[in-house]
N, CA, C and O atoms as a DFTB+ gen file, in Angstrom:
572 C
 N C O
     1  1     -23.541       5.731      -3.407
     2  2     -22.406       6.605      -3.433
     3  2     -21.208       5.815      -3.953
     4  3     -21.017       4.661      -3.568
     5  1     -20.402       6.418      -4.817
     6  2     -19.204       5.764      -5.345
     7  2     -17.999       6.513      -4.801
     8  3     -17.931       7.741      -4.860
     9  1     -17.055       5.758      -4.273
    10  2     -15.828       6.342      -3.738
    11  2     -14.643       5.774      -4.486
    12  3     -14.737       4.708      -5.096
    13  1     -13.519       6.489      -4.440
    14  2     -12.284       5.988      -5.004
    15  2     -11.281       5.850      -3.883
    16  3     -11.172       6.717      -3.016
    17  1     -10.536       4.731      -3.910
    18  2      -9.497       4.572      -2.902
    19  2      -8.187       5.148      -3.426
    20  3      -8.147       5.709      -4.521
    21  1      -7.118       5.012      -2.648
    22  2      -5.846       5.629      -3.027
    23  2      -5.252       5.044      -4.304
    24  3      -4.405       5.682      -4.928
    25  1      -5.677       3.841      -4.711
    26  2      -5.205       3.237      -5.952
    27  2      -6.114       3.593      -7.126
    28  3      -5.999       3.022      -8.211
    29  1      -7.018       4.543      -6.893
    30  2      -7.940       5.035      -7.914
    31  2      -8.922       3.960      -8.374
    32  3      -9.376       3.982      -9.518
    33  1      -9.247       3.030      -7.496
    34  2     -10.215       1.985      -7.797
    35  2     -11.548       2.390      -7.205
    36  3     -11.638       2.707      -6.019
    37  1     -12.584       2.379      -8.029
    38  2     -13.910       2.762      -7.561
    39  2     -14.608       1.564      -6.930
    40  3     -14.433       0.425      -7.363
    41  1     -15.389       1.837      -5.915
    42  2     -16.246       0.815      -5.320
    43  2     -17.513       1.495      -4.807
    44  3     -17.511       2.674      -4.453
    45  1     -18.574       0.728      -4.780
    46  2     -19.841       1.267      -4.299
    47  2     -19.847       1.268      -2.789
    48  3     -19.422       0.306      -2.149
    49  1     -20.324       2.336      -2.240
    50  2     -20.445       2.455      -0.798
    51  2     -21.901       2.754      -0.488
    52  3     -22.419       3.798      -0.886
    53  1     -22.559       1.857       0.211
    54  2     -23.970       2.031       0.525
    55  2     -24.177       3.032       1.658
    56  3     -25.292       3.508       1.873
    57  1     -23.130       3.343       2.367
    58  2     -23.222       4.233       3.509
    59  2     -23.242       5.682       3.038
    60  3     -22.318       6.117       2.350
    61  1     -24.260       6.420       3.389
    62  2     -24.346       7.822       2.959
    63  2     -24.370       8.791       4.131
    64  3     -24.624       9.981       3.943
    65  1     -24.109       8.296       5.340
    66  2     -24.192       9.181       6.502
    67  2     -22.844       9.773       6.914
    68  3     -22.684      10.219       8.050
    69  1     -21.887       9.778       6.007
    70  2     -20.609      10.398       6.289
    71  2     -19.579       9.476       6.929
    72  3     -18.431       9.882       7.108
    73  1     -19.952       8.252       7.277
    74  2     -19.000       7.311       7.850
    75  2     -18.199       6.703       6.711
    76  3     -18.754       6.307       5.686
    77  1     -16.887       6.634       6.902
    78  2     -16.013       6.122       5.853
    79  2     -16.378       4.685       5.498
    80  3     -16.568       3.849       6.382
    81  1     -16.471       4.408       4.229
    82  2     -16.725       3.059       3.734
    83  2     -15.403       2.553       3.166
    84  3     -14.949       3.064       2.142
    85  1     -14.773       1.567       3.798
    86  2     -13.444       1.141       3.338
    87  2     -13.507       0.390       2.015
    88  3     -14.479      -0.303       1.715
    89  1     -12.451       0.547       1.239
    90  2     -12.310      -0.238       0.013
    91  2     -12.035      -1.686       0.399
    92  3     -11.562      -1.959       1.503
    93  1     -12.327      -2.605      -0.501
    94  2     -12.125      -4.012      -0.178
    95  2     -10.683      -4.293       0.220
    96  3     -10.436      -5.089       1.126
    97  1      -9.728      -3.647      -0.447
    98  2      -8.332      -3.902      -0.121
    99  2      -7.994      -3.457       1.297
   100  3      -7.061      -3.983       1.904
   101  1      -8.746      -2.492       1.833
   102  2      -8.504      -2.030       3.193
   103  2      -9.073      -2.995       4.232
   104  3      -8.716      -2.918       5.408
   105  1      -9.948      -3.895       3.810
   106  2     -10.545      -4.845       4.732
   107  2      -9.629      -6.037       5.001
   108  3      -9.873      -6.819       5.919
   109  1      -8.595      -6.168       4.214
   110  2      -7.703      -7.315       4.338
   111  2      -6.710      -7.077       5.458
   112  3      -6.052      -6.038       5.515
   113  1      -6.610      -8.041       6.338
   114  2      -5.616      -7.999       7.396
   115  2      -4.275      -8.374       6.782
   116  3      -4.111      -9.485       6.278
   117  1      -3.328      -7.466       6.820
   118  2      -2.052      -7.669       6.135
   119  2      -1.270      -8.871       6.682
   120  3      -0.543      -9.513       5.924
   121  1      -1.396      -9.185       7.942
   122  2      -0.649     -10.293       8.541
   123  2      -1.274     -11.641       8.212
   124  3      -0.562     -12.596       7.900
   125  1      -2.589     -11.725       8.279
   126  2      -3.276     -13.015       8.186
   127  2      -3.869     -13.257       6.813
   128  3      -4.348     -14.358       6.543
   129  1      -3.852     -12.258       5.930
   130  2      -4.483     -12.406       4.633
   131  2      -5.992     -12.304       4.771
   132  3      -6.494     -11.836       5.793
   133  1      -6.708     -12.733       3.761
   134  2      -8.160     -12.731       3.872
   135  2      -8.548     -13.610       5.045
   136  3      -8.001     -14.703       5.191
   137  1      -9.464     -13.175       5.877
   138  2      -9.818     -13.970       7.060
   139  2     -10.210     -15.397       6.720
   140  3      -9.825     -16.323       7.433
   141  1     -10.969     -15.597       5.645
   142  2     -11.373     -16.949       5.288
   143  2     -10.165     -17.831       5.003
   144  3     -10.132     -18.998       5.395
   145  1      -9.170     -17.269       4.317
   146  2      -7.970     -18.044       4.014
   147  2      -7.283     -18.481       5.309
   148  3      -6.826     -19.618       5.425
   149  1      -7.215     -17.573       6.275
   150  2      -6.585     -17.910       7.545
   151  2      -7.322     -19.016       8.273
   152  3      -6.703     -19.938       8.805
   153  1      -8.657     -18.926       8.298
   154  2      -9.437     -19.972       8.959
   155  2      -9.275     -21.300       8.236
   156  3      -9.155     -22.344       8.876
   157  1      -9.270     -21.270       6.925
   158  2      -9.135     -22.508       6.158
   159  2      -7.771     -23.132       6.401
   160  3      -7.670     -24.353       6.523
   161  1      -6.730     -22.330       6.475
   162  2      -5.402     -22.868       6.780
   163  2      -5.405     -23.555       8.142
   164  3      -4.840     -24.637       8.299
   165  1      -6.041     -22.925       9.123
   166  2      -6.107     -23.553      10.446
   167  2      -6.903     -24.850      10.402
   168  3      -6.515     -25.834      11.032
   169  1      -8.015     -24.864       9.664
   170  2      -8.812     -26.095       9.549
   171  2      -8.040     -27.201       8.842
   172  3      -8.144     -28.368       9.220
   173  1      -7.265     -26.846       7.818
   174  2      -6.442     -27.833       7.121
   175  2      -5.428     -28.427       8.092
   176  3      -5.307     -29.648       8.197
   177  1      -4.699     -27.571       8.802
   178  2      -3.678     -28.053       9.738
   179  2      -4.299     -28.892      10.849
   180  3      -3.719     -29.898      11.259
   181  1      -5.456     -28.498      11.335
   182  2      -6.151     -29.286      12.362
   183  2      -6.502     -30.670      11.827
   184  3      -6.331     -31.670      12.525
   185  1      -6.991     -30.730      10.593
   186  2      -7.427     -31.995      10.018
   187  2      -6.284     -32.960       9.725
   188  3      -6.476     -34.175       9.758
   189  1      -5.103     -32.432       9.440
   190  2      -3.965     -33.318       9.138
   191  2      -3.006     -33.460      10.314
   192  3      -1.955     -34.087      10.183
   193  1      -3.352     -32.894      11.437
   194  2      -2.462     -32.887      12.601
   195  2      -2.087     -34.301      13.047
   196  3      -0.907     -34.590      13.246
   197  1      -3.064     -35.171      13.204
   198  2      -2.802     -36.518      13.715
   199  2      -2.515     -37.541      12.627
   200  3      -1.803     -38.516      12.867
   201  1      -3.054     -37.333      11.447
   202  2      -2.867     -38.306      10.371
   203  2      -2.920     -37.598       9.023
   204  3      -3.760     -36.722       8.816
   205  1      -2.035     -37.969       8.109
   206  2      -2.064     -37.367       6.771
   207  2      -3.392     -37.657       6.071
   208  3      -4.031     -38.678       6.322
   209  1      -3.791     -36.748       5.195
   210  2      -5.025     -36.922       4.431
   211  2      -4.786     -36.581       2.964
   212  3      -3.911     -35.783       2.630
   213  1      -5.579     -37.198       2.102
   214  2      -5.596     -36.830       0.693
   215  2      -6.342     -35.519       0.545
   216  3      -7.180     -35.180       1.380
   217  1      -6.044     -34.779      -0.512
   218  2      -6.713     -33.515      -0.766
   219  2      -8.223     -33.659      -0.825
   220  3      -8.947     -32.814      -0.298
   221  1      -8.710     -34.729      -1.467
   222  2     -10.153     -34.945      -1.575
   223  2     -10.780     -35.131      -0.197
   224  3     -11.853     -34.592       0.073
   225  1     -10.120     -35.889       0.672
   226  2     -10.632     -36.101       2.030
   227  2     -10.625     -34.802       2.830
   228  3     -11.528     -34.553       3.629
   229  1      -9.607     -33.984       2.614
   230  2      -9.572     -32.667       3.263
   231  2     -10.764     -31.819       2.825
   232  3     -11.401     -31.157       3.645
   233  1     -11.055     -31.847       1.536
   234  2     -12.209     -31.092       1.020
   235  2     -13.500     -31.542       1.696
   236  3     -14.314     -30.713       2.101
   237  1     -13.685     -32.842       1.817
   238  2     -14.898     -33.363       2.468
   239  2     -14.956     -32.913       3.921
   240  3     -16.007     -32.479       4.392
   241  1     -13.843     -33.010       4.634
   242  2     -13.809     -32.605       6.043
   243  2     -14.096     -31.116       6.206
   244  3     -14.818     -30.719       7.120
   245  1     -13.535     -30.290       5.326
   246  2     -13.753     -28.853       5.423
   247  2     -15.196     -28.488       5.087
   248  3     -15.757     -27.565       5.677
   249  1     -15.796     -29.206       4.146
   250  2     -17.204     -28.949       3.839
   251  2     -18.069     -29.218       5.061
   252  3     -19.006     -28.472       5.344
   253  1     -17.751     -30.282       5.778
   254  2     -18.499     -30.645       6.979
   255  2     -18.292     -29.603       8.079
   256  3     -19.240     -29.230       8.769
   257  1     -17.061     -29.136       8.241
   258  2     -16.721     -28.237       9.342
   259  2     -16.998     -26.769       9.047
   260  3     -17.141     -25.965       9.968
   261  1     -17.075     -26.420       7.779
   262  2     -17.149     -24.996       7.442
   263  2     -18.557     -24.450       7.575
   264  3     -19.549     -25.178       7.583
   265  1     -18.590     -23.139       7.679
   266  2     -19.858     -22.426       7.708
   267  2     -20.026     -21.756       6.362
   268  3     -19.202     -21.937       5.465
   269  1     -21.061     -21.004       6.220
   270  2     -21.304     -20.332       4.937
   271  2     -20.187     -19.360       4.566
   272  3     -20.020     -19.041       3.389
   273  1     -19.426     -18.887       5.536
   274  2     -18.358     -17.931       5.238
   275  2     -17.039     -18.606       4.919
   276  3     -16.107     -17.940       4.469
   277  1     -16.932     -19.892       5.135
   278  2     -15.662     -20.586       4.912
   279  2     -15.747     -21.624       3.807
   280  3     -14.919     -22.534       3.754
   281  1     -16.728     -21.510       2.927
   282  2     -16.828     -22.449       1.819
   283  2     -15.603     -22.279       0.929
   284  3     -15.145     -21.162       0.688
   285  1     -15.085     -23.390       0.451
   286  2     -13.911     -23.336      -0.409
   287  2     -14.144     -24.228      -1.617
   288  3     -14.654     -25.342      -1.492
   289  1     -13.768     -23.732      -2.777
   290  2     -13.882     -24.496      -4.016
   291  2     -12.624     -25.330      -4.182
   292  3     -11.575     -24.993      -3.635
   293  1     -12.725     -26.415      -4.934
   294  2     -11.590     -27.327      -5.057
   295  2     -10.362     -26.629      -5.633
   296  3      -9.246     -26.888      -5.182
   297  1     -10.541     -25.755      -6.614
   298  2      -9.389     -25.040      -7.168
   299  2      -8.707     -24.176      -6.126
   300  3      -7.479     -24.121      -6.058
   301  1      -9.510     -23.501      -5.314
   302  2      -8.963     -22.672      -4.234
   303  2      -8.286     -23.539      -3.186
   304  3      -7.255     -23.161      -2.628
   305  1      -8.864     -24.696      -2.921
   306  2      -8.298     -25.614      -1.928
   307  2      -6.885     -26.029      -2.323
   308  3      -5.960     -25.963      -1.514
   309  1      -6.730     -26.457      -3.573
   310  2      -5.417     -26.922      -4.003
   311  2      -4.419     -25.775      -4.115
   312  3      -3.224     -25.970      -3.895
   313  1      -4.900     -24.584      -4.455
   314  2      -4.027     -23.407      -4.446
   315  2      -3.567     -23.117      -3.019
   316  3      -2.393     -22.826      -2.791
   317  1      -4.488     -23.197      -2.061
   318  2      -4.148     -22.978      -0.655
   319  2      -3.152     -24.022      -0.179
   320  3      -2.193     -23.689       0.518
   321  1      -3.366     -25.278      -0.545
   322  2      -2.439     -26.337      -0.142
   323  2      -1.044     -26.094      -0.717
   324  3      -0.047     -26.267      -0.016
   325  1      -0.967     -25.698      -1.976
   326  2       0.350     -25.408      -2.576
   327  2       1.010     -24.224      -1.881
   328  3       2.210     -24.247      -1.605
   329  1       0.218     -23.184      -1.596
   330  2       0.753     -22.001      -0.921
   331  2       1.284     -22.381       0.467
   332  3       2.357     -21.936       0.875
   333  1       0.522     -23.205       1.178
   334  2       0.948     -23.632       2.518
   335  2       2.219     -24.479       2.429
   336  3       3.079     -24.414       3.308
   337  1       2.328     -25.266       1.373
   338  2       3.540     -26.064       1.187
   339  2       4.735     -25.161       0.901
   340  3       5.824     -25.394       1.425
   341  1       4.545     -24.131       0.074
   342  2       5.607     -23.163      -0.207
   343  2       6.039     -22.424       1.049
   344  3       7.211     -22.078       1.199
   345  1       5.084     -22.180       1.963
   346  2       5.388     -21.490       3.220
   347  2       6.022     -22.424       4.247
   348  3       6.439     -21.977       5.316
   349  1       6.096     -23.705       3.936
   350  2       6.685     -24.667       4.858
   351  2       5.744     -25.139       5.954
   352  3       6.197     -25.724       6.938
   353  1       4.429     -24.898       5.805
   354  2       3.461     -25.294       6.826
   355  2       3.039     -26.750       6.697
   356  3       2.602     -27.363       7.671
   357  1       3.169     -27.303       5.495
   358  2       2.849     -28.709       5.289
   359  2       3.715     -29.257       4.170
   360  3       4.362     -28.511       3.434
   361  1       3.713     -30.569       4.061
   362  2       4.413     -31.268       2.983
   363  2       3.434     -32.225       2.349
   364  3       2.387     -32.538       2.916
   365  1       3.787     -32.684       1.171
   366  2       2.938     -33.666       0.506
   367  2       3.813     -34.724      -0.139
   368  3       4.997     -34.515      -0.403
   369  1       3.188     -35.867      -0.385
   370  2       3.875     -36.928      -1.129
   371  2       2.837     -37.640      -1.977
   372  3       1.658     -37.703      -1.630
   373  1       3.297     -38.166      -3.082
   374  2       2.408     -38.895      -3.979
   375  2       2.338     -40.345      -3.542
   376  3       3.365     -40.985      -3.315
   377  1       1.118     -40.863      -3.427
   378  2       0.894     -42.278      -3.124
   379  2       0.441     -42.962      -4.397
   380  3      -0.588     -42.612      -4.975
   381  1       1.218     -43.940      -4.827
   382  2       0.872     -44.708      -6.020
   383  2      -0.167     -45.753      -5.664
   384  3      -0.216     -46.240      -4.535
   385  1      -0.995     -46.092      -6.637
   386  2      -2.040     -47.081      -6.414
   387  2      -2.152     -47.982      -7.637
   388  3      -2.003     -47.529      -8.772
   389  1      -2.416     -49.260      -7.395
   390  2      -2.623     -50.205      -8.492
   391  2      -4.033     -50.114      -9.051
   392  3      -4.285     -50.548     -10.175
   393  1      -4.964     -49.548      -8.267
   394  2      -6.364     -49.543      -8.689
   395  2      -6.867     -48.170      -9.125
   396  3      -8.040     -48.032      -9.471
   397  1      -6.030     -47.180      -9.118
   398  2      -6.467     -45.841      -9.509
   399  2      -5.275     -44.926      -9.682
   400  3      -4.127     -45.354      -9.564
   401  1      -5.552     -43.670      -9.960
   402  2      -4.446     -42.716     -10.141
   403  2      -3.723     -42.435      -8.822
   404  3      -4.262     -42.650      -7.736
   405  1      -2.504     -41.956      -8.951
   406  2      -1.743     -41.547      -7.765
   407  2      -2.468     -40.398      -7.083
   408  3      -3.078     -39.553      -7.739
   409  1      -2.393     -40.380      -5.758
   410  2      -3.036     -39.308      -4.994
   411  2      -2.010     -38.672      -4.074
   412  3      -1.088     -39.327      -3.588
   413  1      -2.194     -37.383      -3.849
   414  2      -1.260     -36.644      -3.007
   415  2      -1.764     -36.640      -1.567
   416  3      -2.920     -36.314      -1.299
   417  1      -0.880     -37.006      -0.653
   418  2      -1.173     -37.014       0.772
   419  2      -0.498     -35.797       1.402
   420  3       0.653     -35.485       1.099
   421  1      -1.232     -35.113       2.283
   422  2      -0.719     -33.914       2.949
   423  2      -0.527     -34.177       4.434
   424  3      -1.357     -34.820       5.076
   425  1       0.579     -33.671       4.970
   426  2       0.853     -33.794       6.392
   427  2       1.577     -32.535       6.865
   428  3       2.287     -31.896       6.088
   429  1       1.397     -32.177       8.145
   430  2       1.985     -30.929       8.646
   431  2       3.487     -31.068       8.915
   432  3       3.982     -32.146       9.242
   433  1       4.179     -29.968       8.772
   434  2       5.587     -29.901       9.167
   435  2       5.640     -29.420      10.619
   436  3       4.611     -29.069      11.197
   437  1       6.805     -29.404      11.188
   438  2       6.973     -28.848      12.536
   439  2       6.519     -27.389      12.537
   440  3       5.837     -26.944      13.460
   441  1       6.905     -26.646      11.488
   442  2       6.504     -25.238      11.374
   443  2       4.977     -25.127      11.315
   444  3       4.400     -24.229      11.927
   445  1       4.323     -26.031      10.586
   446  2       2.863     -26.021      10.483
   447  2       2.198     -26.301      11.816
   448  3       1.199     -25.674      12.166
   449  1       2.764     -27.256      12.565
   450  2       2.205     -27.565      13.888
   451  2       2.382     -26.396      14.836
   452  3       1.485     -26.083      15.619
   453  1       3.539     -25.748      14.770
   454  2       3.777     -24.565      15.613
   455  2       2.841     -23.416      15.225
   456  3       2.323     -22.712      16.093
   457  1       2.628     -23.233      13.924
   458  2       1.713     -22.202      13.427
   459  2       0.309     -22.441      13.973
   460  3      -0.335     -21.517      14.471
   461  1      -0.161     -23.683      13.879
   462  2      -1.488     -24.040      14.385
   463  2      -1.575     -23.788      15.885
   464  3      -2.528     -23.171      16.361
   465  1      -0.586     -24.263      16.622
   466  2      -0.576     -24.096      18.078
   467  2      -0.607     -22.615      18.464
   468  3      -1.365     -22.215      19.348
   469  1       0.218     -21.807      17.798
   470  2       0.287     -20.381      18.129
   471  2      -1.018     -19.666      17.831
   472  3      -1.468     -18.851      18.636
   473  1      -1.644     -19.956      16.677
   474  2      -2.918     -19.303      16.356
   475  2      -4.026     -19.762      17.280
   476  3      -4.879     -18.964      17.668
   477  1      -4.026     -21.039      17.639
   478  2      -5.055     -21.513      18.572
   479  2      -4.867     -20.891      19.949
   480  3      -5.846     -20.619      20.643
   481  1      -3.622     -20.664      20.349
   482  2      -3.361     -19.975      21.614
   483  2      -3.898     -18.544      21.550
   484  3      -4.523     -18.069      22.499
   485  1      -3.655     -17.865      20.437
   486  2      -4.149     -16.500      20.260
   487  2      -5.674     -16.472      20.313
   488  3      -6.263     -15.623      20.981
   489  1      -6.309     -17.407      19.605
   490  2      -7.779     -17.473      19.616
   491  2      -8.278     -17.742      21.029
   492  3      -9.218     -17.097      21.493
   493  1      -7.656     -18.684      21.705
   494  2      -8.056     -19.012      23.081
   495  2      -7.904     -17.817      24.007
   496  3      -8.770     -17.556      24.843
   497  1      -6.800     -17.090      23.857
   498  2      -6.566     -15.910      24.698
   499  2      -7.582     -14.805      24.444
   500  3      -7.854     -13.990      25.325
   501  1      -8.136     -14.781      23.246
   502  2      -9.056     -13.696      22.882
   503  2     -10.509     -14.137      22.799
   504  3     -11.358     -13.356      22.368
   505  1     -10.813     -15.344      23.192
   506  2     -12.176     -15.856      23.058
   507  2     -13.176     -15.019      23.857
   508  3     -14.321     -14.858      23.432
   509  1     -12.766     -14.492      24.990
   510  2     -13.654     -13.630      25.773
   511  2     -14.032     -12.380      25.007
   512  3     -15.187     -11.954      25.035
   513  1     -13.060     -11.787      24.319
   514  2     -13.316     -10.598      23.509
   515  2     -14.267     -10.952      22.372
   516  3     -15.216     -10.218      22.094
   517  1     -14.006     -12.079      21.720
   518  2     -14.853     -12.512      20.604
   519  2     -16.275     -12.757      21.092
   520  3     -17.232     -12.316      20.455
   521  1     -16.422     -13.450      22.206
   522  2     -17.763     -13.701      22.748
   523  2     -18.484     -12.407      23.099
   524  3     -19.686     -12.278      22.869
   525  1     -17.750     -11.451      23.655
   526  2     -18.337     -10.153      23.973
   527  2     -18.799      -9.434      22.704
   528  3     -19.874      -8.835      22.685
   529  1     -17.988      -9.492      21.644
   530  2     -18.361      -8.867      20.376
   531  2     -19.568      -9.564      19.750
   532  3     -20.435      -8.902      19.180
   533  1     -19.630     -10.882      19.849
   534  2     -20.780     -11.624      19.322
   535  2     -22.045     -11.237      20.068
   536  3     -23.091     -11.013      19.459
   537  1     -21.947     -11.159      21.389
   538  2     -23.107     -10.759      22.183
   539  2     -23.559      -9.348      21.794
   540  3     -24.751      -9.096      21.615
   541  1     -22.597      -8.440      21.667
   542  2     -22.918      -7.078      21.256
   543  2     -23.595      -7.082      19.885
   544  3     -24.591      -6.386      19.687
   545  1     -23.071      -7.850      18.950
   546  2     -23.645      -7.947      17.609
   547  2     -25.090      -8.421      17.671
   548  3     -25.971      -7.819      17.057
   549  1     -25.332      -9.487      18.403
   550  2     -26.691     -10.043      18.499
   551  2     -27.635      -9.080      19.212
   552  3     -28.779      -8.899      18.794
   553  1     -27.155      -8.468      20.281
   554  2     -28.004      -7.530      21.029
   555  2     -28.285      -6.241      20.253
   556  3     -29.396      -5.711      20.301
   557  1     -27.290      -5.749      19.551
   558  2     -27.402      -4.445      18.898
   559  2     -28.032      -4.504      17.507
   560  3     -28.713      -3.570      17.084
   561  1     -27.802      -5.586      16.820
   562  2     -28.247      -5.649      15.425
   563  2     -29.387      -6.645      15.220
   564  3     -29.907      -6.773      14.111
   565  1     -29.773      -7.342      16.273
   566  2     -30.941      -8.232      16.267
   567  2     -30.959      -9.198      15.089
   568  3     -31.980      -9.369      14.423
   569  1     -29.820      -9.821      14.846
   570  2     -29.755     -10.778      13.726
   571  2     -29.566     -12.185      14.242
   572  3     -29.488     -13.126      13.452
């Protein structure tokens, strides 16, 4: 089934039982952006919380910590880092080296630390709800 959203954009909807199939743009949380972007921002801030890191080291850490839904490509990573810097969540500085090219080091701002703390508080406050939803998902959908 093909549906059109209010912006006249067509998308395929596999659901044919009359339940509304949302357009991709409707799946985006307006406050947090794409969920993956929000999780990646939190992982970045967590990784640089205690000590600044180079972008390459951040990529390695995120690859280790991420799941299949949070994979990030290097181009997206650096775009996210620039966006976070524009938002005032982190800062960067160039480190010169005698043995290689200059590298950019990232560290959190006070605003970035507060952002991380507030989101982690929200996650902690809602972990019971999340666990209940996960249990329901596993019990109901047998995946």
